C-alpha positions as CSV (number, residue, x, y, z in Angstrom):
1,M,163.6,38.8,113.9
2,R,160.0,40.2,113.4
3,S,160.7,42.8,116.2
4,D,163.6,44.2,114.6
5,V,161.9,44.3,111.2
6,G,158.9,46.0,113.3
7,L,161.1,48.4,115.0
8,L,162.6,49.7,111.6
9,I,159.2,50.0,110.4
10,A,158.2,51.9,113.2
11,R,160.3,54.9,113.1
12,E,158.9,56.1,115.8
13,K,159.9,53.5,117.8
14,L,163.5,53.7,116.4
15,E,163.9,57.2,117.1
16,S,162.7,56.8,120.7
17,L,165.3,54.0,121.3
18,F,168.0,55.9,120.1
19,A,166.8,59.2,122.1
20,T,166.8,56.5,125.3
21,T,170.2,55.2,124.6
22,A,171.8,58.6,123.8
23,S,170.5,59.7,127.2
24,G,171.8,57.0,129.2
25,P,175.3,57.3,130.5
26,T,177.7,59.1,128.7
27,G,181.7,59.3,128.9
28,D,184.4,56.8,129.2
29,L,184.5,54.6,132.4
30,L,188.1,55.4,133.1
31,D,187.3,59.1,133.1
32,T,185.2,58.7,136.2
33,T,188.1,58.2,138.7
34,D,189.5,61.0,140.4
35,G,193.1,62.0,140.0
36,D,194.7,61.1,143.3
37,A,192.9,58.2,143.5
38,D,194.1,57.2,140.3
39,D,197.6,57.7,140.9
40,A,197.5,55.5,144.1
41,E,195.8,52.9,141.8
42,R,198.4,52.8,139.1
43,E,201.0,52.8,141.6
44,R,199.3,50.0,143.6
45,M,198.8,48.1,140.2
46,G,202.5,48.5,139.3
47,K,203.6,47.1,142.5
48,L,201.5,44.3,141.7
49,V,202.6,43.4,138.6
50,R,206.7,43.5,139.9
51,E,205.8,40.9,142.3
52,I,203.8,38.6,139.9
53,E,206.5,39.3,137.5
54,E,209.4,38.1,140.1
55,R,207.1,35.4,140.9
56,L,206.9,34.0,137.7
57,G,210.8,34.8,137.4
58,R,211.3,32.5,140.3
59,I,208.9,29.9,138.9
60,N,210.8,29.5,135.7
61,K,214.0,29.5,137.5
62,I,213.0,26.4,139.2
63,A,211.6,24.8,135.9
64,R,215.0,25.0,134.1
65,E,216.7,23.7,137.4
66,R,214.0,21.0,137.6
67,N,214.8,20.2,133.7
68,E,218.6,20.4,134.0
69,I,218.2,17.8,137.3
70,L,216.3,15.2,135.2
71,K,218.6,15.4,132.2
72,D,221.4,14.8,134.4
73,L,219.2,11.9,136.3
74,K,218.4,10.2,132.7
75,E,222.3,10.8,131.6
76,K,223.2,8.9,134.9
77,V,220.6,6.5,134.9
78,R,221.5,5.7,131.0
79,D,225.3,5.3,131.8
80,L,225.0,3.4,134.8
81,S,222.6,0.7,132.8
82,I,225.2,0.7,129.7
83,S,228.2,0.3,132.4
84,H,225.9,-2.8,133.9
85,I,225.0,-4.3,130.7
86,S,229.1,-4.0,129.9
87,R,229.7,-5.7,133.4
88,S,227.5,-8.1,133.0
89,K,228.8,-9.4,129.7
90,L,232.4,-9.3,130.7
91,S,231.5,-11.4,134.0
92,H,229.1,-13.8,132.3
93,P,230.3,-14.5,128.7
94,G,227.9,-16.5,126.6
95,P,228.6,-19.9,124.7
96,K,231.2,-19.8,122.5
């Protein structure tokens, strides 16, 4: 905090700081590429994006199928359990 206050007090140091910052590299980093390389890079990135989207689509499809299979298995287990319980009650009636 003291160095900040000292910097504000010392006008020469402040002007020097702005001069050094202003004389540094200027412009946008996106402007530093040349046109042909930029087009090739965009094409490469587009191809990678399409490939990733395709893979994500396959993963989502697998996840949906997995969830459907699990749901079906749970229903079958439940149905088997219910039928097993009802059969055991019919074959072994309780005390009367």
